[in-house]
C-alpha positions in Angstrom: 5.9 -18.5 0.7 3.8 -20.8 2.4 0.0 -21.8 2.0 -1.6 -20.7 4.8 0.3 -17.5 4.7 -0.5 -16.9 1.1 -4.4 -17.1 2.1 -3.5 -14.3 4.6 -1.5 -12.3 2.4 -4.1 -12.4 -0.1 -6.5 -10.4 2.1 -3.8 -7.2 2.2 -4.6 -6.4 -1.0 -8.4 -6.1 0.2 -7.7 -4.0 2.5 -9.8 -0.7 3.1 -6.4 1.2 4.0 -3.9 2.4 0.8 -1.1 2.2 2.8 -0.9 -1.5 3.4 -2.9 -2.6 -0.3 0.5 -0.7 -1.7 3.6 -2.7 0.7 0.8 -5.6 -1.0 2.1 -4.3 -4.1 6.0 -3.8 -3.9 5.9 -7.4 -1.8 4.8 -9.3 -5.0 7.4 -7.4 -6.4 10.5 -8.0 -4.5 9.1 -11.5 -4.3 8.9 -12.5 -7.3 5.4 -14.1 -7.0 3.7 -16.0 -9.4 1.0 -17.4 -7.5 -2.1 -16.9 -10.0 -4.2 -15.6 -7.1 -1.3 -12.7 -6.5 -1.1 -11.9 -10.5 -5.6 -11.8 -10.3 -5.7 -9.5 -7.8 -2.5 -7.7 -8.9 -4.7 -6.6 -12.3 -7.8 -6.0 -9.8 -5.9 -3.3 -8.5 -4.7 -2.5 -11.8 -8.3 -1.7 -13.7 -10.2 -0.7 -9.7 -8.3 1.4 -7.8 -8.9 5.0 -8.0 -4.8 5.5 -5.9 -2.3 6.5 -9.1 0.3 5.8 -6.2 -1.3 1.7 -5.5 -1.8 1.3 -8.8 1.8 2.3 -10.4 3.1 -0.2 -7.9 0.5 -3.2 -8.5 1.9 -2.2 -12.4 5.4 -2.7 -10.9 4.3 -5.8 -8.8 3.6 -7.7 -11.8 7.8 -7.8 -13.3 10.1 -9.2 -11.8 13.2 -7.4 -10.5 15.6 -7.9 -13.0 14.4 -10.3 -16.1 15.8 -13.1 -17.1 14.9 -16.2 -20.0 12.9 -18.0 -18.0 10.7 -15.3 -16.6 10.3 -13.4 -20.3 7.2 -15.8 -21.3 5.6 -14.3 -17.8 6.2 -11.4 -18.3 5.5 -10.6 -21.7 2.4 -12.3 -21.0 1.3 -9.4 -17.6 2.8 -7.0 -20.1 0.4 -8.0 -23.0 -2.4 -7.7 -19.9 -1.5 -4.8 -19.0 -1.2 -2.9 -22.0 -5.3 -4.5 -22.9 -5.9 -3.3 -18.9 -4.7 0.4 -19.8 -6.4 0.4 -23.9 -9.5 0.0 -22.6 -9.2 2.4 -19.8 -8.2 4.7 -21.8 -11.7 4.7 -23.7 
């Protein structure tokens, strides 16, 4: 993804329409985007989103479709982060 496209793509996470936010989350998972700004946006959706479907898609978007050894560390970090968020939300 180019820098220009990424800048526009980041705005999709803040869109007023649920379907746009959901598709942004799905795209992250399909394209395996690992940019820190995208990960931050996904984590923000996980914590602040009111629509559970979008929240679930954001969690899925954090993980690549098929894990390999090269992405294990990244996914382990993401999993720990999601677990921390879910523990905070359950209080």
